[in-house]
Every structure is written in structure tokens, then in C-alpha cells.
N, C-alpha and C positions, 0 to 999 in steps of 0.2 A: 477247574472243577473242584467242588467242595469235597470234604472228607465223607467217607461212607458212614461216619458217626452221625452225620446229620440226616442220613436215610433210615438207618435202623434205630428206632426209638422205643423204649419200653414205657408203656403208658396204658391208661384206661380207655376202653372202647366207649361207645361203638363207632366213633368216627374221628379220624385224625384231623380232618378239616373242620368238623362241626363241634367236637368236644375238646380234643387236645389243643388245637390252635387257639380257639377262643379262651380256654382256660389259661393258657400261657400269656395271652394278650391281657387278660383281666388282672392276672397276678402282677404283671409288670406295670400296668396302668395304676393299680392301687398303690404300688410301691412309689411311683412317681408323684401321684396325687392322692395322698391320704385325705379322706373327706367323710362327711356324715351322710351323703346320699349320692347315688350314681344313676345315670340313665344310659341305656344301650339301645342303639337302633341297628337291627339286622336287615341286610338287603339281599335281594336275589335268591340264589340257591341256599344261602346260609339262613335266610328267613323261611323259605318255602318248605324246607325239610328240617327246620330247626327243632321243632318239638319232638318229632320222631327220632331225631339224632341226639336228643337230650341236651341241646345247646343251652336252653334256658336253665336247666338244672345246674350245670357247671358254673354258669354265670352267677346264679344266685348263691351258690356255695362259696364263691370267691368274694363277690362284692356285697353280699347280704342285703343291705338296704338299697334296692335297685328297681327301677322301672325298665321293663324290656318291651320294646316295640318291634313288631314283625312287619316290615315294610315290603310291599310287592315291587318296589322300584329296583331295577337292575343298574348297577354301576358299571360303566364301560371298562374300567381298569381291570376289574376282576369280579366274577359272579359271587365270590365269597367275601363280602365287604361288611365291616361293622364300624359304627361310630360310637365312641365312648366319651361320656361327659361326666365330670366330677363337680359336685356342688358342696359348698360350705355355707351354712346360714342362708340357703336359697340363692346364693350367688355362684355363678359358674367360675370355677378356678382352674379347669383344665379340660382339654379336648384332644382326642386323637382319632384318626381314621386308620384302620388296620385291615390288611388283606390276609386271609387264611389261605395259603397258596398250595396246600397239599402236604400230606405226610406229617402233619403237626407243625409245619414251618409257617411262620408269620412274617409279615413285612409292615412296618409302620410307615405311613405316607410321609414323604419329605426327608427320610433318612437315606444317607448315601452309603453307610457302612453295611457290610454283608452280615447275615446271620451267622455264617461260619466262614473261616478262612478257606481260600482256594489252595488246596494242597497238591493238586495234580496239574501239571503243565499242559496236558493234552485234553482236547475237547470232543473227540470223536473216536469211534472204535477203530477206524482206519489208522489214526495217529497212534493210538495205543498199541495196536497190532504191529505197526512198523517198528515202534520202539522195542517191544518185547522180542521181536524177531532179531533185531539188531543186537540186543543185549543177551540173547539166548536165555530168556526167562519166561516163566508162565505168569498168568494173571495174578495168582496169589503173591508171587515174589514182587510183582509190580506194585501191588497194594502195600506190601510191607516196606518197600523201598521208600515210598512217599509218605506213608502214614507213620512209620516208625515201628520198632519191635513190640511196643505195648499194644498194638492193634490186635495181637493174638489174644490177650486177656480180655479185651473188649468183645471180640467175637465169641469167646467162650461164654461170657456173660449173656450175650444175645442168644446163643444156642440153649443155654440152660433156661432162660426165660421162655423161649419157644416151647421147650419140652414141658415146662410147667403149665403152659396154656393148653397143651394137648391133654395132659393128665387131669387138669381141672374139668375140661369138657367131657372127658370119658367117664368121669365120676358122677355126673349129674343126670337126673331124669326130670321130667315135668314139663312145664310150659314156659316159654320165653316171655319176658315182660314186654308190654307195649300194646296189648289188646287184640292182636291178630290170632291169638291162641295157637301159635306155632309150637309144635312139640319138639323137644330136644331129641335128636335121632342118632347122635354120635355113638352113644353107649350101645344102642340097639344094633347099629352097623358093626361095631367092634365085636360084640359077643355072639351074634347070630351066625355061627359057622354052619355051613351046609354039610350034610353027609357026603363024603367023597368029593369034596370041593376041589374043582380044577384049579391049578396054579394061577391062571389068568383071572379067575373070579376072586380068588383070595387076594390078589394084588389090588384089584378094583375096590374090593370091600374095605381093606385096611387103609389104603391111601385115602379113600373117601371118608372113612371114619375119622382119621386124623385131621383132615381139612374141616369136616363138620365140627369136630371138637373145639378147634381154635376159634372158628367163627361163631359158635354158640357161646363160648366164653366172651367173645367180643360183644355179641348182641346183648348180653346181660351185664354190660359195663364192667367186665372183668379185665384183668391185665394181660396184654398181648404185646407183640412186637410189630411195629409198622414194617411191612415187607412187600410193597413200599408204603402201604396205608393200612389203616385199621380194617376197612371193608374188604381188603385183599390180603389179610394177614394169615390166612390158612394155607395158601398154596405152597409156598416155599417150605415151611416146616413139615407139611405132610409128606412131600417128596423126600426130604432129608431123613425124616424119622423112619420111613419105610425102608429106604435104601440102606440106612445104617443097620437096621434090624436084620434085613434079608442077607446082606453081604458082609456084615461085620466090620464096617468102616470105623476106624478110630475117630475120636473127637478131633484130632488134628486134621484129618481128611475133611471132616464136616466144616471146620473153621476155614479151610482153604476153599471149599465150595461156597461158603457164605461170602468170602472175599470176592470171588468171581461174580457171584450174583449181585453183590453190592456195586461193582463196577457197571454192570448192565443197568441196574436201577438208577444209578447216578447219572449215567449218560442220558437215559430217558428223561429224568427230572431236569437235567441241565439244558438239554436241547429241545425238549417238548414240554410235557406235563404229566404228573401223576395224580392230578386232581379230577375227580369225576364231574365236578361242577364246571370245570373248564373244558374237558375233552371227552366226557362220557366214560363208561366203564372200561372201554378199551385202554384208557390211561391207568386204571387201577388193576383190575383182574388181568388185563392183557399184559401189563408190565410185570405183574407177579408171575404169570406163566412164563414170560421171557426170562425172568431171573431164575425161576426154578429149573427151566430147561438148561440154562448155562451152568447152574450148580450141579445138576445131574451129570452133565458132560464133564465137568471138572472132577467129580468123584471118580470117574472112570478114565481120567487122564487123556481125554480126547485132545486133538490138536486145536490150535487157535482157530483155524478155519472151521472145524467141526463145532466148536463152542459158539462161534459167531452164527453159523447156520442154524443151530438149535435155537438160539435166542431169536433169530430173525423169523424162523417158521412160527414159533410160539406167538410172537407179537403180530405177525402178518395175518394170522388166521383169527385174530380178535378185532381186526379193523372194522370200525362201524358199530361196535358193541355199545348199546345205549346204557345209560344209568337211570333206571326207572324204579327205584325202591318203593314198594307198596306201603302206603301210609307214612312214608318218610323213614321207615324202620330199616335197619341194616340186616334184613332177614330174608325176604322174598324179593328178588331171586338171588340175593347176594351169597347166601350160605352155600347153596347148591353150585353156584358158579365157581366158587373156590375149589370145590371137589372136582368138577369137570376140568378146570384149568390145570389142576395137579396131574390128572391123568393125561391131559393133552401135552403137558411138559415132558412127560416120560416118552410119549410117542414122538414128539418133535426131536428129542435126542436120538431116538432110534433111526429116524429118517436121516438125520444129519450124519450119523455114523457111516451110512452107506452112500449118501448122495452129495456130500459137500463139494466134491470135485466138479459137479455139473451145475451148481447154482448160478443164478443170474442177478440176484438182487442182494445188496449189502444190508447189514443191520442198520447202518446210518440212514439209508434211504427209507427203510420202513419206519424208523422213528420220526423222520420228517413228515412222511405220509400220514402217520397216525395223528400228529398234531394238526395238520391241515384238515384232515377229516373231522377231527373234533371241533375245530373252529367253524366248519361248514355245517355241522349238525345243528338242527333247530334247538333252541334253548330248552324246549319241553323234554328233550331226551338227554339233558345234561344235569342230572341230580336235582330236578325240581319236583318230581313226583306228579307232574302235570301231563305226562304222555306215556305211551307204551303200556306195560303191564299195570303200572300204577293207575292209569286212567281206566283200563278195561276191567280191572279186578272187581268182582262182586262176591261178598262173603256168602257161603252156602249155609 
């Protein structure tokens, strides 16, 4: 299994699959084939929601002199496929087919080497749990053992970037770009304190405000951390920010929680998918909720069984969640979904605290089920904006 460095990436929104991935692909292709003109053909989900996700914008910024073709054809290998062509004096000098596989990761067709080295010898939670129990270590120690001691500095950088994305979102008012006239609501949620506000309402309001803040930053092409994707980037930082403020956790504890969340996200990415185009929003927000639940459990030093159960509950109750962004924008229902998932992650951890000794389903089983469910889902419900809310939405 790969390093969690390949999961947590600091970059520009609004979509890891549609902006970060294609941008990385175009930068590399331009480096390999310097040319006076380029042509890019986008297929499947990458095409159908490309304009809403600003795919054409990042391609033009990188390649400059380029023709972009939005094709309705789906490529069986992956729904996020693009062909890149380079021309010099009107003669083709280079071509590459690239798959944007989620979380900003890409794969060039025909290449055998991996995007990142496999640093973990285990490929399931059951294997990791058995190892940790044998060695008498927790998941953060497991991460440090295989990633090396410099992983702490990396996770601190990730946490600081997450906090900046929250601060950015909380500082802004106005309308998000894209044409839907969606109002920024994070700042309103954060400042609208009710008189004699009950603790449970305060928690809901602040956790939601932090999630909204990150995803509004993402929707306006701001800088966020993939956790595990851009569209699901608000859930993990919202839970960690609130819990650190409420309970006074030090940054070291937050880094440990991020390490634990990273293992959960990595397992989902390795054994299933974190791509909304491949498996629906269950693979994005569902995975983020699972990561946040595990992180929350790690903050309170719950057992491995309880951490697994929290992650399992969080993912299980997102099974079947469709990816149907209205107008192809990462706004409706994406922003609210991150807030709901953050609150659900906290609830999942609470259930796991009391009920882990009676559970019947493993985390690995739910990951496998999620991927199969995504494969069975009609393409209209996997980030095409052709079904669900995207189809039914009518502006008022």
C-alpha cells in the first residue's frame, strides 16, 4: 500500500479528479512534448462535468495554445479519461492517454511503474490490526514505522494547510462562482450564535461552519487538502478543528489522528476507490466520513476495535450515495454533504465507543461492498450530472 503522502495533497480546487489530476497530467505531457500546439480530448465523467469543475480552465493555463474537445464517449478502463496530443508545425509529435483516478492521482496508459512507492506491507485493516496487536502499537506508530520519522513534519504541514482553508472560508462573504448564485454560508454559521445556545446546537453549528468553510474555499478554486478528495475536503478538518478547540488537543494529537485517518483513506483507495466518477459520492464523502470517524476515535485513544468500528459505521451508512453535482459544480449538494458527514463521523465514533464488542461487519467488508455498489450504480449517478439532483434541479 502506498504512502499516505499520496493521499493528502495540498492543491487548488474544486476537484481533485477534474482539476488537480488533469493539471498534473498536462504539466508532465508538456514537459515530455514541448510543442507549438496541443489538443486534448476529455471522455466520460471528465467531459460531462468538466466545465463545471474548471477542467478546461486548468488545461488552458498549462498548455495555453490548445483545442479542448468534450466527448460523450465513455472509456471502459476509467470514466475519467483524457487523450493528449502535441503538434509541431501541424505534425503530431506526441500522444498520451491518461486516467485521472481520484484524489489528484493520475496514471498514464502503458506505464508499469507506480505513481508512488508501496511503503506498507499490509493491504487490509485486518492485516494491519493483527500486526499492531502483535507489536503492541497504535496506528500512528504503525504509520511512523513504515513512513519514517519525517512523516510528523509532513502531517503538521497538512494540518496547517487544513486550518488555512478553514480560515479562508470563514473570512469570506458573497456568491460562489459558477452561475448557480450559491451564497457563502460558513461565516454566517460561525457568527450566528443563538441566545442561550445548547451545547449540542453549538457543536452542530461550529462543525458545520468549518466544513462549509473548507468546501466554499474549494468551490472558489482556493487551496485545500485532499482528504481524500477536493470535493470531500471539508469533513476531516471540520472534526479535527472543533475537537481541538473544544478539548484542547495539542498538534501532536491532531497529527496522530491524521495518521490514523490516512490509513483508513489509503485502504479505501487501495482496495476500492475514492473517485466519485468511478463509485459515486459514497467513495468521496463516505470515505471522508470514515476517515474523520477514525481520526476522532484516535484523538480519544479508543481501541483498534473501536477505531475500526467507527470507520466501518461511517462508510456503511453512506453506501449507495450518488454523485450528482448540479451544473457540474462542486457546490450543490457537495458542500452540505461535507457538513453532514462531519457530524455523522462524530456520531459514528460515539456508537463505536459503546457497541464495538457486538459488531458483526468488518471495515474491510464494507470497503469491498462500497466498491461493488459503485460499480453497480448506473453511470448517471457517478459524477456525470445526468441524474439525481442534477437532473431534477430547476432554478427558482
